[in-house]
N, C-alpha and C positions, 0 to 999 in steps of 0.2 A: 578366450571367453566370448560368448555370443554377444552380438550387439543387441540393443534394445528393440530392434525390429527383426530379430532373428530368433524367435522363440522355439524353433524346432530343435535347437541344440539344447544340451542340458544346462539349466539355469544355474547361475552362481548362487549358492545358498547362504543367506545371512547367518552367521554363527550364533546369533541370539535366538534363532528360531528353534529352540529346544525347550520342550515341556517336560518337567519332572514333578510338577505339583500333583497332589492327590485329587480324587474326584470331587471332594467337597469344595476345594479351592476353585476348580474349574466351574462348578455350578455357581459359585459366588461371583466369579469374575464375569461370567456371561450375563449376569443381571445388569451389569453396567455397559454392555456392548452397544455400539452403534449398529443397529440391525442391518440396514442396507449395506454397509461396508462388510459386515460379517458374512452376509450372503455371498458377496463377491469373493471374499477370501475362501469360502467353502468350496468354490469351484476349483481353486488351486489345490486345496488340501485333499479333496476327494477325487478330483478328476472328472466329476459328474456335473454337467451344467443343468441338470434337471431342476435344481432348486430355484433357478431363475425362471423356469418355464411353467411353474405352477400358478396358483391363484393369488399368491402374496406378492404384491408389487408396490413400489413407492407411489405415493399420491401427494402432490404438492399443493393441495387446495388450502391448506392451513399454513399461513406465513409463520416462519420461525420454528416449526415443528422439527426437532432434531431427529425424530424417527420417521420422518417423511410420510406421515399419515398412516403408518402401519399400526393396526390396532394392538391393544395389549394382548389379546388372545392370540393373534398371529405372531406377535413377538415371542410369546412363550413357545409356540410351535417351532419357530426357527431356533430358539435357544436349545430346545430338546434335540433337534437334529445336529446342532453344532456341538453339543456335549458329547454325543456318540462319535462324531467325527474327530474331535480333539482327543478323546480317549484312545481311539484307534491310531491316530497319528503318534501319540505318546508311546503307546504299547508296541508299535512296530519299529521304534527306534528313531522317530522323528524324520522319516523319509517322505519325500513328496513324489507324486506321480509326474509324468512328463508335463511340461508347462502347456497351457492352452495356446491354440493357434491365434494368429492375428484376427481371424474372423470371429473366434470365440471371445477374444478380448473386446472387440468392438460390440459384441452382443452384451457383454457385461456393462460396458460403458452406456449403451442405450438403455439397459435395464435401470441403471442407477439414476440417469437423468430423466427417465420416464418418457422419452421420445427418441426418434431416430435422428442421430446427428449426421451432418453432411459427410460424405465419404472422404472429402479432402482433409478432414480432421485426423484421419487415422494415424498418419506418420507422426504428426505433432503430438497427439495424445500418447502414443506408444513411447515416444522419447520423454515426454513430461512425466509419465508414470514411472519410467525406468524399471519396468517389471523384471527385466532379465539381467539385472546387475544390482549391486547393493548401493551404488551411488548414481546420482542423476547425470544424464548426458545431454539434456535438452538445451543447455546453455553453454556447452563446451565448444570453444573455438579450436581450429586446427592447431597442432603443436608448432611452436616456433623453433627453428633451427638456431642453436646457440653459436652463431658466428662471432667473430671478434667485434663486428659492428653491433650485434645484439648485446654483447656483454658491456659495451661502452655507451649504449644508447640510454640517455637519461630522461626519465619521465617525472614531472612534477605534478602532484595531485593537490588540489585545494579543497580541504575539508576531510575530517576523519569521522564523518557520520556513517550511516549504513553503506552508502554508495562508495565512499572513500575507502572504507575497510575492504569492501568487495574488490575494488580496483587494486588495492595493495595485494590481496590474496592472489588474484589472477596474475599479476605481474611477477610476484615472487615465484609462483609455480612455473612461470615461463622463463625465469632466470634473467629478467630485465631489471636493471637498477632503477630505483624509484625513491622519492621522498614525498611524504605527506605533510602539508603545511596546515596546521590547525590553530585557529584563533583562541580556542578555549584551553584549559589546562587538563582536559580529559577527552577521551574519545566518546563516540556514540551519538553525537549531533543532537537531534531533537530530543532523544531520550536522556540526554544529559541536561539540556537547557530547560526543558519544560518540567516543572516540579509542582504545578498547581494541584490542589486536592482533587483526587479522583482520576488523575491522568492515566489513561490506558489506551491500548490499541483498539481500533474498531474493525480490524480484519482478523479472522480466526487465526490464533497463534500457530496452529499446526500447519498453516500455509504461509503465515507471515514469519518466515525464517528462510535462511539460505537453503537452496535445494540440495546443496552438497553437505549441509550441516543441520539435518533435522534434529529436533529435540523432542524426545518422547516423555520428558519429565516436566513439561510446562505445568506450573501449579494451577493455572486457570485456563479456561478456553480462550479468554481475551485478557492477556496479562497486563499488569500495571507497569508504569514506567520504570520502576526500580528493577523489576524482573527483566525487562527488555534491555535496560542499561547493562545489567550483568551479562546477558546473553551476548551482546555485541562486543563487550570487553573480553569475554571468554574467547570469542572467535579471534579477536585481535591478538590475544596472547597465544592461543593454540597454533595459529598459523605464523607466528613470529613477525607480526606487523608493527608492534609497538616500538621496536627499535628503529623503525623507519619514519616515525612520526616526530615532527618538531612542533611541540606544543607551545602555546602562548605566542604564536607567530602569526601576525596579521598581514595578509596580502593587500597591498595598496594598489599596485599596478602590475601589468604584464605587457611586454612589448615584443613583437616579432621582429627579428632582424633579417631583412631581405638578403643581405649579403651572405650570412652564414646559415640561413634557414633554421635558426634556433630561437628560443624564447628566453628573455631575461625577465625575471619576476622580482619585483621590488617588495621586500618584506620588512616588517618592523618587529624587532626582538622584544622580549619582556623588559629589557632595560632601556628601551626607547631607541636603541641604535637601529639604523637601517642598512640593508645591504641588498645586492642583486644576485640572484641565483640563476644559473644557466640551466636550460633544459632543452632536449630535442623535441619533446612533445609536452603539452599541457592539458591536463584533465580537470575540468571543473566538477566538483562533487559537493557543491554548496547547497543544493536543494532549492526549493521554490518558496518555502514558508519559514524563513529564519530571521526576518526583520520585522518586528512588531509595528503595527500601524495604529495611530491614534485617530479618533473620529474628527471629522471636519465640523466642529461645533464651537460656537463662540465661548470663549472662556476656558478652553482646554489649557491645563497647566496652572490655573488660578486656585484650584481647590486647596484649602489650607491643611486638610488632614492627610492621612496616608492615602496615596493613590498609586496604582501600579497596574500594568498589563498582565494578563494571565501567563504570558510567556516569561515574565520577570517577577513571578510571585514573591512577595515580601513575607517570608515566614516569621519575621520578627513581630509582625502585627497580630495581636491577639484579637480575634473577632468576637470573643465571648461578650455577650450583652451589648454588642455594638449594632448601630443602624448601618447596614451595608447597602450601597447602591451599586448595581451591576448594569453596565451598558453592553447589550448584545445577548443573543441566544444561539450562538454557534456551538461548535463541537466542544470547546474547552468549558464553556459555561454549562452546557448540557451535562458534562461530567462532574463539574465542581459544585453546582447549585445544591444537590442533596446534602453534601457535607457542610457547605457554608450555612445552609438553613438549620442544621443541627446545632451550630455554634452561636449564630447571631441572634440578637433580640428581635430584629426586624430586617427583612430583605426586600428591596424594591428592584425589580428587574425591568429594564427598559428595552422593549422588543421593537425592532423595525419590521422584520418579517419572520414568521415562525418556521421552524424546520419540519420536514417530513421525517418520521421516525419509524424504523423497521423494528417490529416486535422481536426481541431476542431474549427469551426467558433465561438463558444460561449466561448472560453477559457478565455477571459477577460471580458465577459458580466456580467452585474448585473442581479440578479433575480428580475423580476417585483413583485411589492407588490401583485398584483392579483394572481400570481402564488403561492406566499407564503400562501395566503389565501386559495387557493385550497388545498394545501398540508395539511393544518390544518383542514379544514371544509368539504371537499368532501369525503364521506366515501370510504376508501380503495384506494383512488387516490395516496396518498403518498407511501403506501406499494407497489403498482404496479409500480410506477415510480422508486422507489428504486430497485425493482427487475429488471426492464428493464435495468437500468444502471449496476446493478450487473452482469447480464448475458452478456450484450454487451461488458463489459470490463473484462470478466472472461472466462467462458467456451466457449462463443461464438467465441473467437478469438484463442483459444488454438490449434485447429486442423490446422490452417493456418501456424503454425510454427513447425509442426511435419514433419519429413522427410518421404517421400513416397519412399521406396527402389526401386520401379519400375519406378520412374520418370526419364525421360531423356529430359526434356524441356530445356528452356533457362538457360545459365550460371547465377549464382546468384539467382536461385530459387530452391526450394526443393520439390515442389508439384504443382499441378494445382491450388489449392486454394492459395498457397503462391504466385504463379505467378499472379493470379488475384488481390490479395492484393497489390502486387508490382506495378501493372499497374495503380490501382486507386491512389496510392500515387504519382506515377510519373506524372499522369495527373495534380494533384494539384501543384506539383513542377514546371512543365513546364508552367502552367498558371501563376504562381507567378513570374517566371523568364523569361517570354517572352521577347525576345530581348536581353537577357544576356546569350548567348550560352556558353561563356567561364566560367561563374559562374555556370551555370547548370551542366556542365561537372564536375566541382570540387565538387558540392553538392550531386551528385548521388553516393550512396554507392555501392561498388562492392560485398558486402556480402549479404546473404539473409535477407529479412525482419524478424526480431526477433533474428538475430544473436547477436545484442547488444541492449542496452536499447533504446526503441523507445521514441520519444519525441512528444509533442503536439504542433501544429502550427496553429495559426490563421492568418498567413501571416506576423506577426511582425518580426520574425527572418530573413526571406528571404528578406523582405523589407529593413531591416537594412543593409544586405549585399550588396544591390543594390546601396547604397548611395556612392557618389563619394569619400568621405573621409574615407570610410571603405574598407579595403583590406583583402582578404582571401588568405593566403599563404599556399601552400601545399608542398613546398620545405622543407624537414625535417630539424629541428633545429640541429645544431652541437655545439653551445656554447652560453653562456651568459656572458656578460662583464659588467663593471661598467656603461656603457652608453647605452647598448642595446643588441640585439640578432643577431646571425649569423647563416645562413642556410648552408646546405652541399654544395650548389653551390658557396659559398663564399660571398653571398650578406649580407650586414649588415644593420640592421634596428635600428636606434636610437630612443629611447622612453624616456618619462619622468616618466611614471608609469608602473609597471609590475604587471599583474594579473595572478595568477596560477589557472586555472580551470582544475586541473589535478587529481581530484578524491580523493579517500581515500585508506588507507591501509586496504583492505577488508579481506584478507586471515589470518591476525593475529587476530583471534577472541579473545576478552578479553584482548588483549595486551594494555598497558604494565603490567597488573596485573599478578601476579603469583598465580596459583591455584594448591594446592597439595592435592592428594587424598589418597587412601588406601596405606599403607606402603610407604608413601612419594612420590608416583607417581606424576610426574610433568606434568601438562596438556600440556604446550607448547612443551615439549619434546615428548610427545605422539603424538601430532598433527604435529609438524614440518611444519607449513604452509600448512598442508593438513587436515584441521579440518573436523571431522565427528561426528555425533551423531545419536542416535536412534530416529527417528521421528524429528530430529533436536532439541531434548529436553534433552536426558539423555546420559551419557558417561560411559563406563565400568571403574571401579575402582574409580569412584567419586560418592559415595552413597549420596542420598538426595540432589544432585546438579542438578538443572534444568535450561535450557536455554529457553528464549523467543527470537524469531528471531535468532535462532541458525543456524548451518550449513544446507545448502540445504532447507531453508524455505523462500528464497527470491522468488519473482514472477516477471515475465517479461511482460506477456500480460494478465494474468488471475487473476484479482481481486485486492482487497485492502489488504495491509499488516495487517490492523486491523482485517480482517477476520481470518488470520492465527494466530495472537496473541490471539484472543478469543478461537480458537480451542486449542491452546497450553495451555492456562490457564485453560480451562476446564479439559484437561488431567492432568495437574499438581494438580488441586484440587482433582481429583480422586486418585492420588498418596498420597496426604496428608490425604485423607479420610482413606486410607488403613493404614497409619502410626499412626493416632491418634485413630482409632477405634479397634486396635488389639494390640497384644503384640510385633509387629514388631518395631524395633528401627530404622532400615534403610533399604533402598532398592537400589540394585545395578544392573543395566541392564546387562544381560548375554552377554558375548562377541560374541558367535555364533549368537545370535539374532541381536545384533548390526551390525555385519559384513554382515549377509545375507541381512539385510535391505539396507545397503550402496551399496552392489553389485548390487542390483536391481535398486537403484537410479542411479548409475553410468551407467548402461546399458541403462536406459531410457533417461538419459541426452544426451547420444551419438546419439540419434535419434531425438534430437531437434536442431533447427537452431543455438542455442548458443553453442551446443556441438560439432559442426562440426570441423574437423581438419582444421587448417588454419584460423579459425575465432578467433581472440584474443579479450579479454575483461577482465574487473575486475571480471567477473563471474568465471574465471579459475585461478588456481595457476600456478606456474612456470612449473609444469609437464604437464600442459594442462588439468588437471582434473577440472570439474565444481564442485566447493565447495559451491557455493552460492544458486543455483536455484532448485526449486521444479519442476520436469518435468511432474507431473501428473495433474489430475483434482482437483478442489476444493472438489468435492464429495469424492474423494479418501482420501484426507487429513482429511476431516471432519469425515469420517467413521473410519479411523485408530486412530483418537485421541478422539473418543467418551468416552472411559474409558480405564484405563490401564489393561492389562492382567497380573495378578500376576505371571503366569508361565514364563513371559519374564524376570523376575527379581530374583536375589538371595535375599531372605528376611533374614535380619540379626536380630536375636532375642536377 
């Protein structure tokens, strides 16, 4: 079979790429097509790149336009061309011409993103696209030889969320024994724990999925938590991971034994008993946002009515005809408020800082059946649609949140591109809040776009704020009492239910677990709320300990966290390959390597919108250092994590 970078060989054809439907169905399906991806697919179907070289091209002047600025008239022209091409494809027996050359693939890429991408992206994008095979290869590690050492090498994984499931799948495919320790009674992590009203993903679902397990049947473009919970559980069962998960098992501590180069993990079982489990390697897949944080306000805990954090939503509380107080305007409240407002008699939202919101008209839309059919049956359409979303929500947005040192434009902007993005978002907000100037003033952030987590808006949140029984309060809170909340101006708001939308304890990675490394080194004392890791994965003095979604691997505007987890797991598999195919018992990243990497990351984060002095967020610790975010491109992280460099590590034999 040809590799993803060898398109001159005959491509492996997806067996689903068969069209038997009649002309009327094809015309109906094409009405739902994503036209830019369709144009890319037509090059494969016809062998003719001419469709890319005409006068119809994507234009990204309108934020959130799924058809990339292509006019209705031009869309109809493309659909007419596509109808003839799909008819011909069907009538000739669903055969394809020879695949396009790498040069032509790059031309398609440049067409879709509407500018010329750097040449060094070519190999990365060809592998990410996986055009010349039915499964992705961008995140595949070199295969591991199943020696006796490999068969007896034990890996313990903490957490059965997305990353833990991924780790289990890759280890099982490699034939390495593993156990996943999960504190909950079910898998899927955040998509199990978070059940607040309106909870859904804010990355496009057709890219927020494992690269090796695409789903052409997502019911919505941005699915709700129940759908995502089902997806990750289906993956757990399909790949035989559930039998390796020990549920309702809480990890309290893990200690590295210098003498045996192994880990002992102390766990608590559902019945309260404790035991220690041995492992040759330990993988943390606990995530960054899994411990709810309550605000530092006088009186927290004194409210006499129902009070709960969004991550621990109490569904037994009926909000009908209640006065609901909400603290915070972050992602969970952004999603929950429209539903809460429909139920409650009065809603008072206490805002510290407003969020920037990206106009996303299809945020709650269902995917038409015809579109699902196209993803399955039109050759290469799904691959190019996934790539389009991948780029638009990844590298395509990164430059707009990077500081231009020479910029001296408007306050609250950091570059010409950032100012342009701000203007487009403001247009959306001004249109949604027309006639509500007082509310608009409260809703416009004073920090640059990208300084905090951006949210997606289809108009629901701003529409909820406009309702007469919903009040947005910007006067800072000073206290909480048994009956309500008081602001610094002395105004008291009595409520029946109190909801905390106040985020998570983000800088205490792995808290409250205690992790002990070489010579008894204690991880939390090493970090002291200033977590650092090499590539976000390995930490000096903690051999054979690996993090998924570790320090500085969060993303703000560029891509899906699943992409990062797959990169990290590929790197970890490379480490395990070294451990099981050699006489090395353990590997410990060298401190100078670790420190140099983090110095570079710190310097780059200072040049991003979220790293600016005076912009506060959960991305930073109390010292103002960005501990969460990756400031570079996806290409950079993909390249750095392709495989471990043994010289970066002390190899313990």
